[in-house]
Each structure stands twice: as structure tokens, then as C-alpha cells.
ZANUVEX-747840 format. One record per residue: residue number from 1; x, y, z of N, C-alpha, C in turn; residue in three letters. Coordinates in Angstrom, 3 decimals. Atoms other than C-alpha are relative to their C-alpha. Layout:
<sites>
(site NUM,(X,Y,Z),(X,Y,Z),(X,Y,Z),ALA) ...
</sites>
This chain:
<sites>
(site 1,(0.814,-1.206,0.000),(0.000,0.000,0.000),(0.855,1.267,0.000),ASP) (site 2,(-0.874,-1.177,0.000),(3.009,2.319,0.310),(0.712,0.190,-1.329),LEU) (site 3,(-0.918,-0.161,1.122),(5.253,1.592,-2.686),(-0.463,-0.645,-1.302),TYR) (site 4,(0.525,0.550,1.252),(3.072,-0.169,-5.284),(-0.374,1.152,-0.926),ALA) (site 5,(0.375,-1.064,0.943),(2.002,1.738,-8.406),(-1.244,0.746,0.473),SER) (site 6,(1.191,-0.645,-0.564),(-1.275,2.476,-6.581),(0.228,0.429,1.450),TRP) (site 7,(-0.333,-0.287,-1.391),(0.518,3.067,-3.285),(0.044,1.485,0.313),GLY) (site 8,(-0.026,-1.382,-0.465),(0.806,6.222,-1.229),(0.918,0.070,1.218),ASN) (site 9,(-0.974,-0.063,-1.102),(3.858,6.947,0.939),(-0.458,0.921,1.129),VAL) (site 10,(0.511,-0.903,-1.028),(1.832,9.547,2.876),(-1.085,-0.643,0.867),ASP) (site 11,(1.015,0.670,-0.807),(-0.515,6.942,4.368),(0.358,0.021,1.476),LEU) (site 12,(-0.165,0.156,-1.446),(-0.999,7.034,8.109),(-0.332,-1.445,0.333),LYS) (site 13,(0.310,1.393,-0.339),(-1.042,3.620,9.803),(-1.443,-0.141,0.487),PRO) (site 14,(1.343,0.306,-0.500),(-4.464,2.085,10.367),(0.161,-0.554,1.415),GLN) (site 15,(-0.116,0.411,-1.402),(-4.927,1.683,14.129),(-1.381,-0.307,0.549),GLU) (site 16,(1.292,0.270,-0.636),(-7.649,0.226,16.306),(0.192,-0.258,1.489),SER) (site 17,(0.038,0.234,-1.433),(-8.527,0.072,19.973),(-1.267,-0.810,0.263),LEU) (site 18,(1.131,0.897,-0.232),(-10.765,-2.794,21.112),(-0.276,-0.134,1.485),THR) (site 19,(0.454,0.193,-1.377),(-12.777,-3.089,24.312),(-1.035,-1.112,-0.009),PHE) (site 20,(0.973,1.077,-0.142),(-14.660,-6.221,25.375),(-0.348,-0.172,1.470),GLU) (site 21,(0.442,0.291,-1.361),(-16.720,-6.984,28.467),(-1.113,-1.034,-0.095),ALA) (site 22,(1.033,1.024,0.067),(-18.886,-9.965,29.238),(-0.121,-0.770,1.286),GLY) (site 23,(0.139,0.886,-1.148),(-20.038,-12.595,31.646),(-0.305,-1.402,-0.498),PHE) (site 24,(0.227,1.403,0.321),(-20.312,-16.367,31.692),(-0.638,-0.671,1.209),GLU) (site 25,(0.675,0.710,-1.077),(-22.587,-18.618,33.710),(-0.044,-1.477,-0.355),HIS) (site 26,(0.021,1.447,0.216),(-22.237,-22.394,34.090),(-0.796,-0.648,1.113),LYS) (site 27,(0.792,0.748,-0.964),(-24.736,-24.689,35.750),(-0.175,-1.414,-0.561),MET) (site 28,(0.034,1.361,0.527),(-24.215,-28.425,35.224),(0.566,-0.028,-1.408),GLY) (site 29,(-0.456,0.063,1.396),(-23.966,-29.047,31.467),(-0.415,1.240,-0.795),SER) (site 30,(0.457,-1.216,0.673),(-25.466,-25.622,30.662),(1.031,1.107,0.178),PHE) (site 31,(-0.956,-1.109,-0.030),(-23.109,-22.788,29.769),(-0.560,1.134,-0.851),LEU) (site 32,(0.474,-1.179,0.724),(-24.205,-19.291,28.759),(1.005,1.121,0.171),ALA) (site 33,(-0.899,-1.151,-0.092),(-22.050,-16.295,27.940),(-0.486,1.104,-0.919),SER) (site 34,(0.340,-1.185,0.783),(-22.576,-12.780,26.630),(1.217,0.923,0.027),THR) (site 35,(-1.135,-0.911,0.097),(-19.876,-10.411,25.391),(-0.389,1.217,-0.834),THR) (site 36,(0.154,-1.239,0.757),(-20.135,-6.777,24.330),(1.388,0.381,-0.513),TYR) (site 37,(-1.288,-0.428,0.552),(-17.372,-5.558,22.004),(-0.146,1.341,-0.700),PHE) (site 38,(-0.039,-1.306,0.630),(-16.384,-2.147,20.694),(1.396,0.187,-0.572),ASN) (site 39,(-1.294,-0.210,0.647),(-13.613,-1.556,18.151),(-0.039,1.360,-0.695),ARG) (site 40,(-0.112,-1.341,0.562),(-12.636,2.013,17.290),(1.202,-0.009,-0.951),ASP) (site 41,(-1.051,0.086,1.011),(-10.659,2.040,14.027),(0.257,1.391,-0.571),VAL) (site 42,(-0.383,-1.301,0.535),(-8.743,5.123,12.876),(0.851,-0.180,-1.255),GLU) (site 43,(-0.813,-0.041,1.227),(-7.210,5.939,9.483),(-0.175,-1.250,-0.863),ASN) (site 44,(0.259,1.177,0.830),(-8.887,3.132,7.525),(0.662,0.187,-1.354),ILE) (site 45,(-0.694,-0.043,1.282),(-6.794,2.349,4.468),(-0.889,-0.661,-1.049),ILE) (site 46,(0.870,0.498,1.059),(-8.766,1.902,1.243),(0.436,0.596,-1.334),SER) (site 47,(-0.330,-0.479,1.342),(-8.481,2.378,-2.526),(-0.938,1.139,-0.389),TYR) (site 48,(0.783,-1.157,0.422),(-9.653,5.722,-3.940),(-0.121,0.036,-1.522),ASP) (site 49,(0.262,0.005,1.448),(-11.278,5.778,-7.423),(0.423,1.284,-0.699),ASN) (site 50,(-0.312,-1.286,0.636),(-10.455,9.427,-8.043),(1.510,0.162,-0.173),ILE) (site 51,(-1.452,-0.163,0.083),(-6.735,9.469,-7.234),(0.709,-1.271,-0.477),SER) (site 52,(-0.563,1.301,0.410),(-6.217,5.763,-8.206),(1.154,-0.441,0.897),TYR) (site 53,(-1.013,0.445,-0.948),(-4.218,5.122,-5.074),(-0.644,-0.302,1.353),GLN) (site 54,(0.473,0.311,-1.346),(-4.545,3.945,-1.500),(-0.029,1.294,0.813),MET) (site 55,(0.146,-1.204,-0.815),(-5.770,6.612,0.925),(-0.542,-0.386,1.377),VAL) (site 56,(0.662,0.147,-1.295),(-6.854,7.005,4.526),(-1.419,0.530,-0.170),ASN) (site 57,(1.401,-0.355,0.272),(-10.665,7.028,4.285),(-0.750,0.480,1.225),LYS) (site 58,(0.727,-0.448,-1.184),(-11.546,7.969,7.829),(0.014,-1.036,1.095),GLY) (site 59,(0.061,0.844,-1.185),(-12.566,6.202,10.980),(-1.288,-0.824,-0.006),ASP) (site 60,(1.205,0.825,-0.134),(-15.110,3.539,11.959),(-0.097,-0.502,1.431),ALA) (site 61,(0.250,0.640,-1.295),(-16.676,2.227,15.126),(-0.821,-1.248,-0.279),ILE) (site 62,(0.662,1.285,0.186),(-17.626,-1.426,15.074),(-0.325,-0.523,1.394),ILE) (site 63,(0.370,0.471,-1.333),(-19.594,-2.641,18.069),(-1.148,-0.984,-0.112),HIS) (site 64,(1.077,0.980,0.045),(-21.955,-5.438,18.933),(-0.029,-0.884,1.222),GLY) (site 65,(0.259,0.916,-1.097),(-23.023,-8.297,21.124),(0.095,-1.423,-0.505),LEU) (site 66,(-0.096,1.416,0.334),(-22.172,-11.987,21.055),(-0.599,-0.812,1.139),GLU) (site 67,(0.661,0.861,-0.989),(-24.287,-14.608,22.830),(0.320,-1.448,-0.348),ILE) (site 68,(-0.317,1.410,0.207),(-23.261,-18.248,23.287),(-0.716,-0.858,1.016),GLU) (site 69,(0.644,0.979,-0.865),(-25.173,-21.203,24.700),(0.523,-1.380,-0.361),LEU) (site 70,(-0.378,1.391,0.190),(-23.945,-24.768,25.164),(-0.736,-0.803,1.054),THR) (site 71,(0.755,0.810,-0.968),(-26.057,-27.474,26.759),(-0.161,-1.427,-0.500),PHE) (site 72,(0.267,1.392,0.310),(-26.684,-31.194,26.903),(-1.488,-0.185,-0.263),GLY) (site 73,(1.389,0.269,0.335),(-29.902,-32.247,25.163),(-0.399,-1.333,0.624),VAL) (site 74,(0.129,1.322,-0.599),(-29.623,-35.913,26.130),(1.369,-0.399,0.501),PHE) (site 75,(-1.262,0.459,-0.588),(-26.870,-37.985,27.700),(1.199,0.211,-0.937),LYS) (site 76,(-1.132,-0.078,0.935),(-24.642,-38.111,24.578),(-0.182,1.052,-1.086),ASN) (site 77,(0.308,-0.991,1.024),(-26.131,-35.220,22.625),(0.152,1.407,0.577),LEU) (site 78,(-0.248,-1.369,-0.464),(-24.851,-31.636,23.027),(-0.321,0.976,-1.118),ARG) (site 79,(0.320,-1.054,0.968),(-25.983,-28.453,21.334),(0.795,1.252,0.337),ALA) (site 80,(-0.750,-1.248,-0.165),(-24.117,-25.215,20.801),(-0.630,1.043,-0.916),HIS) (site 81,(0.575,-1.100,0.771),(-25.537,-21.872,19.632),(0.836,1.244,0.245),LEU) (site 82,(-0.761,-1.233,-0.083),(-23.599,-18.714,18.871),(-0.671,1.022,-0.912),ASN) (site 83,(0.606,-1.071,0.786),(-25.196,-15.454,17.709),(0.800,1.271,0.215),TYR) (site 84,(-0.714,-1.269,-0.076),(-23.349,-12.231,16.898),(-0.771,1.063,-0.776),THR) (site 85,(0.628,-1.157,0.629),(-24.980,-8.881,16.155),(1.051,1.101,-0.030),ASN) (site 86,(-1.058,-0.999,0.159),(-22.570,-6.278,14.772),(-0.543,1.235,-0.700),THR) (site 87,(0.333,-1.278,0.636),(-23.154,-2.613,13.998),(1.313,0.637,-0.418),ASN) (site 88,(-1.247,-0.616,0.455),(-20.524,-0.955,11.847),(-0.290,1.141,-0.957),ASN) (site 89,(0.101,-1.119,0.924),(-19.937,2.193,9.849),(0.122,-0.506,-1.424),ASP) (site 90,(-0.070,0.420,1.390),(-20.088,2.102,6.078),(1.429,-0.104,-0.525),ASN) (site 91,(-1.392,0.154,0.430),(-16.259,2.217,5.887),(0.493,-1.430,0.166),GLU) (site 92,(-0.417,1.372,-0.267),(-16.067,-1.392,7.087),(-0.716,-0.942,-0.952),SER) (site 93,(0.603,0.918,0.966),(-16.636,-4.169,4.571),(0.045,-1.445,0.513),ILE) (site 94,(0.087,1.440,-0.252),(-17.558,-7.873,4.774),(-0.325,-0.350,1.449),ARG) (site 95,(0.403,0.289,-1.374),(-18.892,-7.611,8.323),(-1.523,-0.094,0.027),ILE) (site 96,(1.456,0.139,-0.005),(-22.419,-9.061,8.576),(-0.619,0.582,1.272),PRO) (site 97,(0.710,-0.498,-1.179),(-24.966,-7.472,10.894),(-0.361,-1.162,0.914),LYS) (site 98,(0.391,1.182,-0.775),(-26.137,-10.929,12.002),(0.756,-1.221,-0.485),ASN) (site 99,(-0.693,1.246,0.327),(-24.238,-14.185,12.139),(-0.395,-1.033,1.043),LYS) (site 100,(0.425,1.083,-0.886),(-25.407,-17.513,13.600),(0.820,-1.238,-0.313),VAL) (site 101,(-0.658,1.293,0.121),(-23.420,-20.701,14.200),(-0.656,-0.942,0.995),ASN) (site 102,(0.580,0.995,-0.898),(-25.105,-23.785,15.627),(0.595,-1.353,-0.321),THR) (site 103,(-0.447,1.367,0.231),(-24.031,-27.367,16.079),(-0.694,-0.931,0.984),SER) (site 104,(0.512,1.079,-0.846),(-25.447,-30.574,17.437),(0.998,-1.134,-0.150),ILE) (site 105,(-1.026,1.044,0.028),(-22.882,-33.211,18.374),(-0.464,-1.211,0.803),ALA) (site 106,(0.365,1.258,-0.651),(-23.527,-36.850,19.237),(1.275,-0.800,0.216),TYR) (site 107,(-1.189,0.776,-0.349),(-20.811,-38.810,21.040),(-0.418,-1.320,0.608),ASN) (site 108,(0.296,1.327,-0.533),(-21.057,-42.547,21.604),(1.264,-0.825,-0.065),LEU) (site 109,(-1.244,0.779,-0.097),(-18.048,-44.519,22.800),(1.100,0.690,-0.798),ALA) (site 110,(-1.112,-0.547,0.777),(-15.418,-43.875,20.110),(-0.451,0.671,-1.292),LYS) (site 111,(0.549,-0.614,1.203),(-17.721,-42.303,17.502),(-0.597,1.368,0.321),THR) (site 112,(0.522,-1.362,-0.138),(-18.530,-38.598,17.125),(-0.638,0.419,-1.319),ASN) (site 113,(0.706,-0.508,1.177),(-21.078,-37.129,14.708),(-0.450,1.423,0.313),ILE) (site 114,(0.388,-1.406,-0.227),(-21.712,-33.390,14.313),(-0.694,0.562,-1.234),ALA) (site 115,(0.729,-0.726,1.039),(-24.210,-31.383,12.295),(0.159,1.480,0.319),LEU) (site 116,(-0.280,-1.420,-0.212),(-23.235,-27.711,11.874),(-0.787,0.846,-0.996),ASN) (site 117,(0.730,-0.949,0.838),(-25.305,-24.815,10.540),(0.589,1.381,0.214),PHE) (site 118,(-0.549,-1.356,-0.091),(-23.992,-21.339,9.740),(-0.836,0.928,-0.882),ARG) (site 119,(0.713,-1.035,0.751),(-25.977,-18.273,8.685),(0.827,1.279,0.059),TYR) (site 120,(-0.719,-1.266,0.084),(-24.211,-15.116,7.497),(-0.885,0.996,-0.739),THR) (site 121,(0.867,-1.040,0.557),(-26.248,-11.959,6.842),(0.691,0.692,-1.175),ASP) (site 122,(-0.583,-0.746,1.115),(-25.721,-9.717,3.805),(1.087,0.945,0.530),LYS) (site 123,(-1.130,-0.846,-0.371),(-22.528,-7.624,3.833),(0.348,0.929,-1.143),ARG) (site 124,(-0.539,-0.910,1.011),(-21.025,-4.651,2.012),(1.369,-0.506,-0.429),ASP) (site 125,(-1.318,0.350,0.507),(-18.016,-5.320,-0.193),(0.363,1.012,-1.087),ASP) (site 126,(-0.455,-0.891,1.060),(-16.025,-3.557,-2.909),(0.387,-0.829,-1.215),THR) (site 127,(-0.343,0.646,1.260),(-15.774,-4.630,-6.553),(1.054,0.847,-0.699),TYR) (site 128,(-1.087,-0.708,0.672),(-12.436,-3.653,-8.103),(-0.013,-0.380,-1.479),PHE) (site 129,(0.107,0.234,1.437),(-12.734,-3.267,-11.881),(1.387,0.010,-0.654),LYS) (site 130,(-1.277,0.055,0.722),(-10.018,-3.771,-14.508),(0.557,1.380,-0.314),GLN) (site 131,(-0.491,-1.352,0.278),(-9.829,-0.022,-15.138),(0.434,0.717,1.285),ASP) (site 132,(-0.474,-0.491,-1.295),(-8.736,0.431,-11.483),(-1.020,0.848,0.743),PHE) (site 133,(1.056,-0.648,-0.773),(-12.043,1.933,-10.411),(-0.678,-1.075,0.843),THR) (site 134,(0.707,0.964,-0.835),(-14.272,0.307,-7.843),(-1.413,0.486,0.254),SER) (site 135,(1.360,-0.376,-0.370),(-17.881,0.253,-6.795),(-0.450,-0.844,1.177),GLU) (site 136,(0.545,0.714,-1.162),(-19.766,-0.762,-3.669),(-0.995,-1.044,-0.499),ALA) (site 137,(0.932,1.082,0.315),(-21.615,-4.076,-3.908),(-0.489,-0.611,1.304),VAL) (site 138,(0.528,0.690,-1.180),(-23.714,-6.117,-1.518),(0.112,-1.500,-0.225),ILE) (site 139,(-0.065,1.457,0.019),(-22.906,-9.763,-0.821),(-1.269,-0.522,0.665),LEU) (site 140,(1.255,0.524,-0.524),(-26.132,-11.696,-0.305),(0.247,-0.896,1.212),GLU) (site 141,(-0.090,0.887,-1.160),(-26.815,-13.618,2.899),(0.040,-1.448,-0.487),SER) (site 142,(-0.043,1.412,0.364),(-26.210,-17.372,2.893),(-0.047,-0.870,1.251),TYR) (site 143,(0.050,0.999,-1.075),(-26.673,-20.505,5.000),(0.743,-1.246,-0.459),SER) (site 144,(-0.740,1.220,0.313),(-24.397,-23.543,5.112),(-0.324,-1.075,1.028),LEU) (site 145,(0.257,1.141,-0.854),(-25.097,-26.993,6.523),(1.089,-1.030,-0.272),LEU) (site 146,(-1.103,0.957,0.120),(-22.206,-29.420,7.167),(-0.229,-1.174,0.948),ASP) (site 147,(0.089,1.205,-0.825),(-22.030,-32.965,8.548),(1.379,-0.630,0.066),LEU) (site 148,(-1.305,0.660,-0.147),(-18.918,-34.635,9.959),(-0.106,-1.142,0.996),SER) (site 149,(-0.030,1.153,-0.905),(-18.133,-37.911,11.686),(1.424,-0.519,0.097),ALA) (site 150,(-1.278,0.681,-0.145),(-15.096,-39.648,13.095),(-0.166,-1.182,0.954),ASN) (site 151,(0.045,1.196,-0.839),(-14.461,-43.006,14.699),(1.431,-0.414,0.332),HIS) (site 152,(-1.329,0.404,-0.454),(-11.427,-43.970,16.773),(0.082,-1.524,-0.042),GLU) (site 153,(-0.126,1.446,0.182),(-10.461,-47.486,15.590),(0.963,-0.570,1.033),VAL) (site 154,(-0.990,0.391,-1.012),(-7.354,-47.814,17.776),(0.267,1.235,0.845),ILE) (site 155,(-0.092,-1.149,-0.904),(-7.215,-45.531,20.823),(1.338,0.719,-0.119),GLU) (site 156,(-1.167,-0.881,0.135),(-4.777,-42.619,20.354),(0.933,-0.390,-1.144),ASN) (site 157,(-0.865,0.438,1.100),(-3.450,-44.269,17.169),(-0.646,0.169,-1.378),ARG) (site 158,(0.615,0.029,1.321),(-5.955,-44.649,14.314),(-1.445,0.501,0.072),LEU) (site 159,(1.346,-0.578,0.051),(-9.030,-42.530,13.562),(-0.427,0.135,-1.465),THR) (site 160,(0.605,-0.180,1.318),(-11.290,-42.612,10.496),(-0.926,1.206,0.065),LEU) (site 161,(0.914,-1.139,-0.008),(-13.173,-39.463,9.513),(-0.595,0.220,-1.384),PHE) (site 162,(0.702,-0.329,1.248),(-15.643,-38.309,6.873),(-0.808,1.266,0.230),ALA) (site 163,(0.830,-1.201,-0.115),(-17.492,-35.085,6.155),(-0.643,0.336,-1.338),SER) (site 164,(0.675,-0.566,1.169),(-19.937,-33.496,3.745),(-0.176,1.476,0.321),VAL) (site 165,(0.107,-1.435,-0.194),(-19.604,-29.742,3.471),(-1.011,0.605,-0.966),GLY) (site 166,(0.989,-0.684,0.823),(-22.293,-27.425,2.112),(-1.002,-1.013,-0.577),ASN) (site 167,(0.920,1.075,0.381),(-24.827,-30.268,2.034),(-1.066,0.465,-0.988),ILE) (site 168,(1.086,-0.502,0.852),(-27.509,-28.108,0.390),(0.504,0.649,-1.284),LEU) (site 169,(-0.634,-0.540,1.204),(-25.054,-26.979,-2.330),(-0.343,1.480,-0.215),ASN) (site 170,(0.299,-1.438,0.027),(-25.612,-23.287,-1.498),(0.997,0.737,-0.894),GLU) (site 171,(-0.833,-0.855,0.839),(-24.284,-20.800,-4.062),(0.177,1.320,0.760),ASP) (site 172,(-0.231,-1.167,-0.847),(-22.655,-17.968,-2.071),(1.371,0.599,-0.272),TYR) (site 173,(-1.291,-0.675,0.102),(-19.783,-15.484,-1.935),(0.416,0.508,1.378),GLU) (site 174,(-0.558,-0.589,-1.215),(-17.555,-14.623,1.025),(0.714,1.303,-0.341),GLU) (site 175,(-0.666,-1.185,0.538),(-15.563,-12.084,-1.040),(-0.487,0.160,-1.430),ILE) (site 176,(0.583,-0.219,1.314),(-17.008,-10.506,-4.182),(0.933,-0.497,-1.108),TYR) (site 177,(-0.750,0.473,1.155),(-15.865,-12.313,-7.344),(0.844,-1.236,0.234),GLY) (site 178,(-0.803,1.180,-0.287),(-14.161,-15.254,-5.604),(-0.908,-1.210,0.186),TYR) (site 179,(0.779,1.231,-0.100),(-15.454,-18.803,-5.926),(0.038,-0.571,1.410),ASN) (site 180,(0.060,0.741,-1.249),(-16.546,-20.819,-2.916),(-0.395,-1.432,-0.324),THR) (site 181,(0.271,1.420,0.224),(-17.033,-24.549,-2.503),(-1.489,-0.284,-0.068),LYS) (site 182,(1.342,0.567,0.014),(-20.235,-26.211,-3.554),(0.007,-1.182,0.962),GLY) (site 183,(0.003,1.193,-0.854),(-21.173,-29.504,-1.939),(1.345,-0.697,-0.175),ARG) (site 184,(-1.304,0.651,0.061),(-17.916,-31.268,-1.070),(0.088,-1.115,1.030),ASN) (site 185,(-0.130,1.202,-0.830),(-16.877,-34.557,0.494),(1.463,-0.201,0.358),TYR) (site 186,(-1.365,0.388,-0.357),(-13.833,-35.696,2.382),(-0.040,-1.276,0.841),SER) (site 187,(-0.209,1.232,-0.752),(-12.688,-39.052,3.734),(1.457,-0.019,0.408),LEU) (site 188,(-1.394,0.025,-0.394),(-9.554,-39.636,5.695),(0.294,-0.959,1.132),GLY) (site 189,(-0.521,0.844,-1.075),(-7.455,-41.621,8.079),(1.049,0.819,0.715),ILE) (site 190,(-1.024,-0.656,-0.792),(-5.440,-40.133,10.903),(0.755,-1.080,0.759),LYS) (site 191,(-0.830,1.028,-0.619),(-2.561,-42.353,12.029),(1.088,0.689,0.803),LEU) (site 192,(-1.059,-0.517,-0.853),(-0.372,-41.385,14.975),(1.016,-1.102,0.220),ASP) (site 193,(-1.057,1.012,-0.116),(2.938,-43.240,14.903),(0.812,0.236,1.249),ILE) 
</sites>
């Protein structure tokens, strides 16, 4: 950002100050936590369409609340829920207002099975064109569902695992213009020698 053809040696460093406060409560297999966060960012570095170089675009305050719950549903079945609500200035990109992560895990003897769901709200991003200009775009919200399993064949030595990612074959973008995985499968063996 300083010495490239689009660079700017007069850039001020981007700095941020983060504050977090929260609490956690545990009762048996139930765990709940809440965290408030506030990040004050100064001298955001970004590309400028008029000067065709990197510039300091100003400041941003990003703040929000994160809530987490973990609890046993049945003897071998545990659930986890995480929700984050984030408020940010328009200078910040790719930060969703709402994000949810959930999982249900089943453990029996040496076998573990987990079903994970992730929801990411729409986000602002920047599209950089070939003529070195850019425009603001919105990345649509998306949901992903994944399934994974592993089985320990020989204790602390041999484990088999399998997973299916993006089970519903969701078409989504994390960064504008970059491909993401469709439905995908993996099988493997972990051997500790």
C-alpha cells in the first residue's frame, strides 16, 4: 500500500482500539455467555477511485453483542448456539450485521457425529474493476449446513473421519468475485505413529 504503483507513501497507519466486556454462567452441562465488544478504528486504508491510489478514508466504530449457549440435550447429545450482532460504519466491509453458528454433536463410545449450521447476513463489499475503479456491492446472505463424523479405531493411534460440506449446495460469496465450494466430500485416516 506504500510503494506499489497504486501506493501512497503519505498513508498514516491504520490503528484500532478494542474493548470487550462480558459474563459467563455455568450450571451443570449448561453454559451461557454474553460479550459486548467495541472496536474504534482510525485511518482506515482503502483504494480511492479518483486518485487511483490507497488513501486514509476515515474512521469507523464497530460494536456489537455476542451470545453463546452450550447445553446437553440428552446424555450423549450436546448443542451449541452462537449469535453475533454487529453494527458498523459504512467504511467497514464484509462484516455481517447478524451471524449464527449452531451445532449438534452426538458422542457414543469412540464415535462422534456433528451437524453444523452457519448463517451469514448480507454484507457490504467492494468490486475492483479492470480499469482500477471500484464500486460498492452487496454480498447476499447465505446458509451452510455441514455434517462430519469420526471413529477412533485404535485408541490414540488410528481414527477414520468423513465429512460433507455445504450439504444443500448453497451458491454464495464470502468475497465478491471469488469462488466458494459447492457440496464437497472428504474421507480420511489419521494415524499417529
